[in-house]
N, C-alpha and C positions, 0 to 999 in steps of 0.2 A: 331182166335189166333192172327193174325196180329193186329186186332183192339184192342184186350186186351193189347198187348205189347205197342201199340201207346198210349193208355189211361194211362198205367202205367208210361210211359216216360213223358207224359204231366203232370201228378200229381207230379212226382218226380223232374222234371227239370224246373218247373215254376220259373221265376226269383224272388228271394227273396230280392235282393239288392234294388229293387224298393221301398220297404217300410222299414221304420225304426221302429222297435218294442222296442227300448231301453227305451223310455220314461216311467218313473215310475218303472223301473226294479230295484230290490234290489239284483240282482244276484251277488254272490261272484265270483271273477275271479279264474280260475284254471290255468292261464298262459299257455293256449293251443294256438297253432297257429290258427289265424283267428277267435278266439272267440269274440262274441259280445253279450252283455246283451239283453235279449228278453223277454218281457211280452206280452202275448196275450191270447185271448179267443179262445177256440177250443172244438171240440167234441172228446172224447176219443173213438178210433176205433181199431178194429182188422185189421191190415195191410193186411193180406191175404184176408180177407172178402172184403175190399175196392178194392183190385186189381183183385180178381178172382171171387167174388160172393160166395165163399165157406165160409159160416158164421155159425159156431157152436154157441150154446147158451153161454152167458156171456163171449164173446170175447175169447172163448177157455179155460176158467178157468185157465189162467196163463200159458198155454202151447204154446202160440203164441205171436209173437211180437206185441206190441201195438203202436199206433201212435196217432197223434193229427191232426185232420182235421180243419185247422185254419179258423176261421170265417171270417176274413177280406178279404181273397182272395181264399178260398177253396183249399189251398195247403196242401198236405199230408206231415206232418212233422214227421220225424222218431225220436221218443223218445228213444235214445239208451243208456242213462246213467242216474242214479239218483244222489243224492247229497253226496254219500259216496265216500271216497278216492279211493277204488278199483273200477275198471270198472264193477260195478254191474249194471244190467239193471234196467229200470224204470217200468217194468211190474208189480211188486208187488205193487208199489206205485200208479199206474194208474188203476189197475184192479177194485178197488171199484167204480170207476167212469165210467165203461164201458157203452158206449152209452149216457153219460151225457155231457152237456156243462160245461166246467170248465174254470178257468183262471189259467195259468201256468206262472211261472217265472223261468228263467234259462239262459243258454248260448246257442246261436246258432253258429254253425261253418259257417262262411260266407266268403269264399274266392272267389273273382271275377274270378280267373283263373280256378276254379274247377266248372264243369258244374252242380253239384248237391249240392246245398247249403241248405239242409234241415235236417242236423244232429243236434239234440237238446239234451241238458243235463238238465233235469228237476231238479230244486232245491226245488221248493215248488209248491203246487197245492191247489186250493179251488174250491168248487162248490157254486154258488150263493153267499149268504151273510155269509156263514160259515167262520170260521177262517182258516187261512193258515195252511196247513199240510206240514211239512218238508218231502221231498221225500228221506227218509233214512231207509226204513223198510226192505230192502232185507236181511241183515245179521240176524235180529231178526226172520224173517219168516223162513229163512234157518235153524237157530238153532232149532226152534220149530219143523220143519219137519225132522230134522236129529239129534235126541237126542243121538244116539249112536256114533256120530262123534265129541264128545267133545274132547278138547285138546288145546294145545298151537299152535300158528301160525295162518296164514290166513285161512279162511274157505275153500278156494279152494284146499289147501293141504290135507284136510280131507274129501272132498266131495265124497260120495260113487260113484256117476256117473262118476266123473273124474278119480277116482282111478280104477274103472272097465275098463274104456277106456284105461288108461295107461297099465293096466295088459294085455289087449287084443292086443294093437298095439304099445306099448312102448311110451316113452316120445316124440320122434320125429314123431310118427305116421307111422314109416317105419318098425316096428318090433323090437323085443328085440335084435336080432343079430346086427342090424344096430346101436342100442343104445349102445351096448357093444363095438363095434368097435369105435364109436364116442367118448365114454368116455375114452377108452384106449388111443386113439390118442391125444385128447385134454387135458386130465386131469391127465394122469399118466406119 
């Protein structure tokens, strides 16, 4: 277990500032703290598989966090966001490339004072000589998977999983009584 933890830390904490991946990047700024354009080649991997050896078929079929094992330095980069305005994950956009070598373009969070500099926002992806695919499929896939959740407003306000969780533990996650007291105190 200690060896696994040490391996995970080595993968996650490898110094990223040593290399500049901005050359050729066409990534749009999100005006996030410490963002840096980054274009690189990587293998799309199931993060849990890389860290623990627990490797279901097809990277977990979209049920697990995906990452990018960067070719230049073998660093596991956490692909935490796609190109959509909401903080929707990149799993939907990367899953078709599970186990494949790809080129990605996006934004790396690179703060020298923060020990883990491998948070990545994927804006586009391509495999081989294929055309670039914009990493913006989450809401389309979500709508297809949740046809009964149509309506106005952001998807997450209508997501059945989120609504079920709120029903169970309240908006604050502390129970409905705590929610009621909070709402009464702050909003009434």
